[in-house]
C-alpha positions as CSV (number, residue, x, y, z in Angstrom):
1,M,276.5,225.3,-4.1
2,G,276.0,225.8,0.5
3,I,275.8,223.3,2.7
4,F,272.7,224.1,2.4
5,G,272.3,222.7,-1.3
6,S,271.5,225.7,-3.9
7,S,268.8,228.7,-4.1
8,E,267.0,227.2,-6.1
9,E,266.6,224.0,-4.0
10,R,266.2,226.3,-0.7
11,E,263.7,227.8,-2.4
12,E,262.4,224.9,-3.6
13,R,261.8,223.6,0.7
14,A,260.8,226.6,1.0
15,T,257.8,226.3,-0.9
16,A,257.2,223.3,0.1
17,K,257.3,224.0,3.3
18,E,254.8,226.4,2.5
19,E,252.5,224.2,1.2
20,A,252.2,221.2,4.3
21,R,252.0,224.2,6.0
22,G,248.9,225.1,3.9
23,A,247.1,221.7,3.6
24,L,247.0,221.0,7.6
25,T,245.8,224.6,7.8
26,A,243.0,223.4,5.8
27,A,243.0,219.7,7.2
28,K,242.4,221.2,10.8
29,N,239.8,223.8,9.5
30,H,238.4,221.0,6.8
31,I,237.9,218.9,11.2
32,D,236.7,222.3,13.4
33,D,234.0,222.9,10.2
34,L,232.7,219.2,10.5
35,S,233.8,218.5,14.3
36,E,230.4,221.6,14.7
37,L,227.9,220.3,11.9
38,L,229.2,216.6,14.3
39,A,227.8,219.1,17.8
40,D,224.5,220.8,15.7
41,A,223.6,217.2,14.5
42,S,224.6,215.4,18.2
43,Q,222.7,218.1,19.7
44,R,219.6,218.0,17.8
45,Y,219.3,214.4,17.9
46,R,218.8,215.5,21.8
47,K,215.9,217.4,22.1
48,L,213.7,214.4,19.4
49,F,215.1,211.9,21.7
50,N,213.3,214.4,24.8
51,Q,210.9,215.4,22.8
52,Q,210.1,211.4,21.8
53,N,210.6,210.8,25.2
54,A,207.6,213.2,26.5
55,D,204.9,211.6,24.1
56,H,205.9,208.6,24.8
57,A,201.8,206.9,24.2
58,Q,202.4,204.9,21.0
59,K,199.9,205.5,18.7
60,W,198.1,203.0,16.5
61,E,196.8,203.0,12.9
62,Y,193.8,200.5,12.2
63,M,192.6,198.6,9.7
64,V,189.4,196.4,8.4
65,L,189.1,193.2,5.9
66,D,185.6,191.0,5.9
67,D,186.9,187.5,4.1
68,I,189.9,186.8,3.9
69,D,192.5,184.2,3.0
70,E,195.2,183.1,4.6
71,E,197.9,184.6,2.3
72,D,196.1,188.3,3.0
73,L,196.8,187.5,6.7
74,D,199.8,186.4,6.0
75,R,201.0,189.3,3.9
76,R,199.2,191.7,6.2
77,G,201.3,190.1,8.5
78,A,204.7,190.6,6.8
79,R,203.6,194.5,6.3
80,G,203.6,195.4,9.8
81,W,199.9,194.4,11.1
82,E,198.5,192.6,14.2
83,L,195.2,191.0,14.2
84,V,194.0,191.8,16.4
85,N,190.5,190.4,16.3
86,A,188.0,188.1,13.9
87,A,184.2,188.3,14.1
88,P,181.8,186.4,12.1
89,Y,178.9,188.4,10.6
90,T,175.8,187.6,8.6
91,T,174.1,189.3,5.2
92,G,170.8,188.1,4.7
93,F,168.0,186.4,6.7
94,G,167.6,182.7,4.9
95,L,164.2,182.2,6.3
96,G,161.2,181.7,4.0
97,G,163.0,181.2,1.6
98,N,163.2,185.2,0.9
99,E,167.4,186.4,1.3
100,R,170.4,183.5,1.2
101,M,172.3,184.2,4.5
102,T,176.1,184.2,4.2
103,V,178.6,183.9,7.2
104,H,181.5,186.4,6.9
105,M,184.1,187.4,8.6
106,R,185.9,190.6,9.8
107,Y,189.5,190.3,10.5
108,V,190.6,194.0,12.7
109,F,194.3,195.1,12.3
110,K,197.1,197.3,13.9
111,R,200.5,198.6,13.5
112,P,202.7,201.7,15.2
113,I,202.2,204.5,13.4
114,A,205.6,205.3,13.4
115,N,205.9,209.1,13.9
116,A,208.3,211.8,12.2
117,V,210.1,212.2,15.3
118,T,211.0,209.0,14.7
119,S,211.5,209.6,11.3
120,E,213.7,212.1,11.8
121,M,216.4,210.3,14.7
122,A,217.3,207.8,12.3
123,V,217.8,210.2,9.5
124,L,220.1,212.4,12.3
125,Q,220.8,209.6,13.3
126,Q,223.3,208.3,9.8
127,E,224.3,211.6,9.3
128,I,226.4,212.0,12.9
129,A,227.4,208.0,11.9
130,E,228.4,209.9,8.7
131,L,230.1,212.6,9.7
132,N,232.1,210.9,12.4
133,K,234.2,208.7,9.6
134,A,234.6,212.0,8.3
135,V,236.4,213.4,10.8
136,A,237.9,210.2,11.7
137,E,239.6,210.3,8.3
138,A,240.6,213.8,7.8
139,Q,241.9,213.3,11.9
140,A,244.0,210.4,9.8
141,R,245.1,213.0,6.7
142,L,246.4,215.9,9.2
143,S,248.5,213.0,11.2
144,D,250.3,211.6,7.5
145,L,251.0,215.1,7.1
146,K,252.8,215.9,10.3
């Protein structure tokens, strides 16, 4: 047995070093892959952000309902509908006993339409956050291997 241990021990150390180098290389490659994915997602997000700013006019959807109660109003509000108008109208004539006149209320609601760009931006934000987390975890593993 020499100063540096037996030939088996030297071989085990050499194998361990080779495995560690392989693990370091794999970790670095993984970080590079994640960084590339992150750059791509960030670029797509910036493109969508610019597209959204270019088409900044808010779009709306509308709903018209007749004769609803306060609970219905609350439910619509909870679902993002804003009451923009309420107006009475009548049906029937009520003259000479022909047809009974009835007063009704018509309610007009609106809410913003969530466009596809906004939805895709939210998905990309989530993807970017997950990629940032994966890069940080991979860099921590790389530090542990060094």
